[in-house]
C-alpha positions in Angstrom: 0.1 0.1 0.2 1.4 3.8 -0.8 1.5 6.6 1.1 -0.9 8.1 -0.2 -3.7 4.5 0.5 -2.3 4.8 4.0 -3.1 8.3 4.4 -6.4 8.0 2.8 -7.2 5.6 5.7 -5.8 7.9 8.1 -8.0 10.8 7.7 -10.9 7.7 6.7 -10.3 5.5 9.8 -8.5 7.6 12.3 -11.3 10.1 14.2 -9.0 12.9 15.9 -12.8 13.5 18.5 -12.8 9.7 19.6 -9.5 9.1 19.8 -8.8 12.1 21.9 -11.3 10.6 24.3 -9.7 7.6 24.2 -6.4 8.5 24.7 -8.0 10.8 27.4 -9.4 8.3 29.4 -6.5 5.5 29.1 -4.0 8.6 30.3 -6.4 9.9 33.3 -6.5 6.1 34.5 -2.4 4.9 34.0 -0.8 7.9 35.1 1.3 7.1 31.7 1.3 9.9 28.7 0.3 8.7 25.5 0.6 10.9 22.5 -1.1 9.7 18.7 1.5 10.0 15.6 0.7 8.4 11.6 3.0 6.1 10.0 5.1 8.6 8.6 5.5 10.6 12.6 3.5 13.2 12.1 1.7 14.0 15.4 -1.9 13.5 15.2 -2.8 14.1 18.9 -0.2 15.9 21.3 0.6 14.3 24.8 -1.0 15.3 28.3 1.0 18.9 28.3 1.5 20.0 31.7 2.2 15.8 33.8 3.7 12.3 33.9 6.8 13.7 32.3 5.9 15.8 29.8 9.2 17.5 30.2 10.7 14.2 29.2 8.8 14.2 25.7 9.6 17.6 25.1 12.7 18.2 26.0 15.4 16.7 22.8 17.8 15.9 25.0 16.1 13.8 27.2 15.2 11.4 24.8 12.2 12.5 22.9 11.7 15.8 20.4 7.7 15.7 19.9 7.0 18.4 17.5 3.6 19.8 17.8 0.5 19.0 16.1 0.7 21.6 12.9 1.5 18.6 10.1 5.2 18.7 9.9 6.7 15.5 9.3 9.2 14.5 12.8 11.7 11.7 12.8 10.1 10.3 15.8 10.1 7.1 14.9 13.4 6.5 14.0 14.3 6.9 18.1 12.0 3.5 18.7 14.3 -0.1 18.2 12.6 -2.8 17.4 11.9 -5.5 19.9 10.0 -8.5 20.9 6.7 -7.5 20.4 6.5 -3.4 20.4 9.6 -1.5 19.3 10.8 0.4 22.4 13.1 3.6 22.9 15.7 3.9 26.0 16.5 7.6 26.7 20.0 8.3 29.0 17.9 9.1 32.3 16.6 5.0 32.2 13.0 6.2 31.0 11.2 3.4 28.7 8.5 4.4 25.8 6.8 2.4 23.4 5.4 2.0 20.1 1.6 0.8 19.9 1.0 0.4 16.4 -3.0 0.9 15.1 -3.2 -1.3 12.3 -5.7 -1.8 9.7 -7.0 -5.0 8.6 -4.5 -5.6 5.8 -1.5 -5.6 8.8 0.1 -2.2 8.0 0.0 0.1 10.6 -1.3 3.3 9.3 -0.6 5.3 13.0 1.0 4.8 16.9 0.5 5.2 19.7 3.6 6.2 21.7 3.4 5.2 25.2 5.8 6.7 27.9 8.2 7.8 29.7 7.8 4.9 32.3 10.1 3.5 34.4 10.7 -0.3 34.2 10.4 -2.2 37.8 11.8 0.1 39.9 13.9 4.0 39.6 17.5 4.8 40.4 19.5 5.8 43.3 19.4 9.5 43.8 22.8 10.0 42.9 22.2 8.6 39.2 19.6 10.9 38.5 21.6 13.6 39.6 24.4 12.7 37.2 22.1 12.7 34.5 21.0 16.2 34.6 24.4 17.6 35.0 25.0 15.5 32.3 22.6 17.3 30.1 22.9 20.0 31.7 19.2 20.0 33.1 18.2 22.0 35.5 18.1 19.2 39.0 14.9 20.5 40.6 12.9 20.4 37.5 14.7 17.6 36.3 13.4 15.7 39.6 10.0 17.0 40.0 9.4 15.7 35.8 10.8 12.5 37.0 9.0 11.9 40.3 5.4 11.8 37.3 6.8 9.1 36.1 5.7 6.0 37.2 7.6 2.6 37.4 6.3 -0.4 36.7 7.1 -4.0 35.8 7.7 -5.8 32.2 4.3 -7.8 32.9 2.5 -4.4 34.3 4.0 -2.4 31.4 3.2 -6.0 28.6 -0.4 -6.0 29.3 -1.0 -2.2 29.4 0.5 -2.7 25.7 -1.0 -5.5 25.0 -4.6 -4.1 25.8 -3.8 -1.0 24.2 -3.7 -3.1 20.9 -7.0 -4.5 21.0 -8.5 -1.4 22.3 -6.9 0.3 18.6 -7.7 -2.7 16.8 -11.4 -2.9 17.7 -11.7 0.8 17.0 -10.6 0.9 13.9 -12.6 -2.4 12.9 -15.9 -0.9 14.5 -15.0 2.4 11.8 -14.3 0.1 9.1 -17.3 -1.5 8.7 -19.0 1.5 9.7 -17.4 2.5 6.0 -19.0 -0.4 4.3 -22.4 0.2 5.9 -22.0 3.3 5.3 -21.3 3.3 1.0 -23.8 -0.1 0.6 -26.9 -0.1 -1.4 -29.6 -1.8 -1.7 -31.2 -1.4 -5.1 -29.1 1.6 -5.1 -31.0 3.1 -2.3 -29.0 3.7 1.2 -30.0 1.4 3.7 -32.3 2.8 6.1 -31.4 4.6 8.8 -32.5 1.6 11.9 -30.9 -1.6 9.6 -27.1 0.6 9.8 -27.6 1.3 13.6 -28.6 -2.1 13.9 -25.5 -3.5 12.5 -23.5 -1.0 14.1 -25.3 -2.1 17.6 -23.9 -6.2 16.0 -21.0 -5.3 15.2 -19.8 -3.3 18.9 -21.2 -6.4 20.7 -19.1 -8.3 18.9 -16.1 -6.5 19.9 -17.1 -6.5 23.1 -17.0 -10.0 23.8 -13.7 -10.3 22.5 -11.9 -7.3 24.1 -13.9 -9.4 27.3 -11.6 -12.3 26.7 -8.3 -10.7 26.1 -8.4 -8.5 29.5 -9.7 -12.1 30.9 -6.2 -13.4 29.9 -4.4 -10.5 31.0 -5.7 -10.3 34.1 -5.0 -14.4 34.8 -1.4 -13.6 33.1 -1.4 -10.8 36.0 -1.9 -12.7 38.5 -0.6 -16.4 37.7 -4.0 -17.8 38.0 -5.4 -20.3 35.3 -9.2 -20.1 35.7 -11.7 -16.8 35.6 -14.5 -15.3 34.3 -16.0 -11.6 33.8 -19.9 -10.9 35.0 -21.2 -7.3 33.8 -24.5 -6.7 35.1 -27.6 -6.9 33.0 -30.9 -4.9 33.4 -32.5 -6.6 36.5 -29.4 -6.5 38.4 -28.2 -9.6 37.2 -25.1 -10.5 36.8 -24.6 -12.8 33.7 -20.5 -14.7 32.7 -19.4 -12.9 29.7 -15.8 -13.9 29.2 -15.0 -16.9 31.0 -11.2 -19.5 30.8 -10.7 -23.0 32.8 -14.2 -23.0 33.8 -16.9 -25.6 32.1 -18.9 -24.1 29.7 -21.9 -26.4 31.3 -21.0 -24.6 34.8 -21.9 -20.6 33.4 -23.8 -21.0 30.3 -26.9 -18.3 30.7 -26.0 -18.7 34.6 -26.8 -15.3 35.7 -26.7 -14.7 39.2 -28.6 -11.7 41.4 -27.4 -8.8 43.3 -26.2 -10.0 47.0 -26.3 -13.4 45.5 -22.8 -15.3 46.2 -19.5 -14.0 46.2 -19.5 -12.1 43.1 -23.2 -11.0 43.5 -22.0 -9.8 47.4 -18.6 -7.9 45.8 -21.1 -6.3 43.4 -23.8 -5.3 45.3 -20.9 -4.2 48.5 -18.6 -2.6 45.5 -16.2 -4.8 47.5 -12.9 -6.9 46.1 -12.0 -10.5 48.4 -9.1 -12.2 48.5 -9.5 -15.6 49.7 -7.0 -18.1 50.3 -8.6 -21.7 50.4 -12.2 -22.5 52.1 -11.7 -19.0 55.1 -12.9 -16.1 54.9 -15.9 -13.4 56.6 -19.1 -14.1 58.3 -21.0 -13.6 55.3 -19.0 -15.5 52.1 -17.5 -18.2 54.5 -20.7 -20.8 53.7 -20.1 -20.1 50.4 -17.1 -21.6 50.0 -17.4 -24.9 49.2 -14.5 -26.0 47.1 -11.6 -26.9 48.8 -9.2 -27.2 45.5 -9.0 -23.3 45.0 -6.6 -22.6 46.8 -6.7 -18.6 46.4 -9.2 -16.3 44.7 -9.9 -12.8 43.4 -13.3 -11.3 43.4 -13.5 -7.4 42.4 -15.7 -5.3 41.5 -16.0 -3.9 38.1 -16.8 0.8 39.0 -17.0 3.5 37.9 -18.4 6.3 40.2 -19.0 4.0 42.4 -21.5 3.0 39.9 -20.5 -1.0 39.5 -20.9 -2.9 36.4 -19.1 -5.9 36.2 -17.1 -8.8 38.2 -14.2 -10.2 38.1 -12.9 -13.5 39.3 -9.8 -15.2 39.0 -8.6 -17.9 40.9 -6.0 -20.6 41.3 -5.6 -24.3 42.2 -2.1 -23.9 43.7 0.0 -21.9 46.3 3.1 -21.6 44.3 2.3 -17.2 44.3 0.8 -14.9 46.0 -2.3 -13.8 44.5 -2.6 -11.3 45.8 1.0 -9.7 44.7 -0.4 -9.2 41.7 -3.3 -7.3 43.4 -2.0 -3.5 42.0 -1.7 -4.1 38.8 -5.6 -5.6 38.5 -6.7 -2.7 40.4 -4.9 -0.9 37.2 -6.5 -3.3 35.1 -9.5 -3.1 36.4 -10.2 1.3 35.9 -8.7 -0.2 32.6 -11.3 -1.8 31.4 -13.9 0.9 32.5 -11.8 2.8 30.0 -11.5 0.0 27.0 -16.1 -0.2 27.5 -16.6 3.7 27.3 -13.8 3.2 23.8 -16.0 1.0 22.2 
């Protein structure tokens, strides 16, 4: 595909207003900056200019020299080195940024999300950064102010975040592509009736939402080293319905609905409270419900936004290999990302 065709796809499939809204939600949840550039490195959406390490983007001496979204071509993509899955840029100060491709159905990238900067694993000692600031002739007070806003996270957490962003990008692009096809479709030389078009778009959105839920569940299980889990969504009538599952027999969950306050998931949803459970030990409300001794550890976490619960994440393992609570902080971030992802599709 030549540049003109790629440019046409950018113009038709990248809705800047929608993406600005999507990225703003993710930035607020992640506390990590994200900007979007097209396939040539031209900035489509600039990062938040007052937080989360903006100075590291803005100052070329610290790594990424990001031009404003004024149509000028930049060489920002050249700063990233290909790795296993996501190209990476590591600046002198030890900070990392990553490229998440935005691909069309042919597999070609029409744009990229630049995610970062972040610290992988943990920050260095103060002396290391003082030396970097001196070497780069950068005011140390301003340097540390910016550095304090940069989030530190494990490689597993970083990979999970990048995977989720890639999945959301895929779903948004595919939905826009389907909308484009519907708008071009003709029946007897007449446009599709508006009602038919709206129903078709709703079906496409539901399909992509179900696929996204499976991806989110896989990421959650990877974060917590669990082998079984499910995501339940609160539907009308105050009932939870399993929409995605792994490691659970289909006959046990098919069309199964749980009312608010019923079972551990129902209690978690009704009270908007998480439970970390070891074996068959639990407080008075859930102790009598723990009837599966083969489950050694489990997490039941409501998915909520602004105190409004819309679902429950259930994870469990039959081993004691890794304490399940070790992944709870990343899981809390993921639960917020699930909310952001839902609002994006």
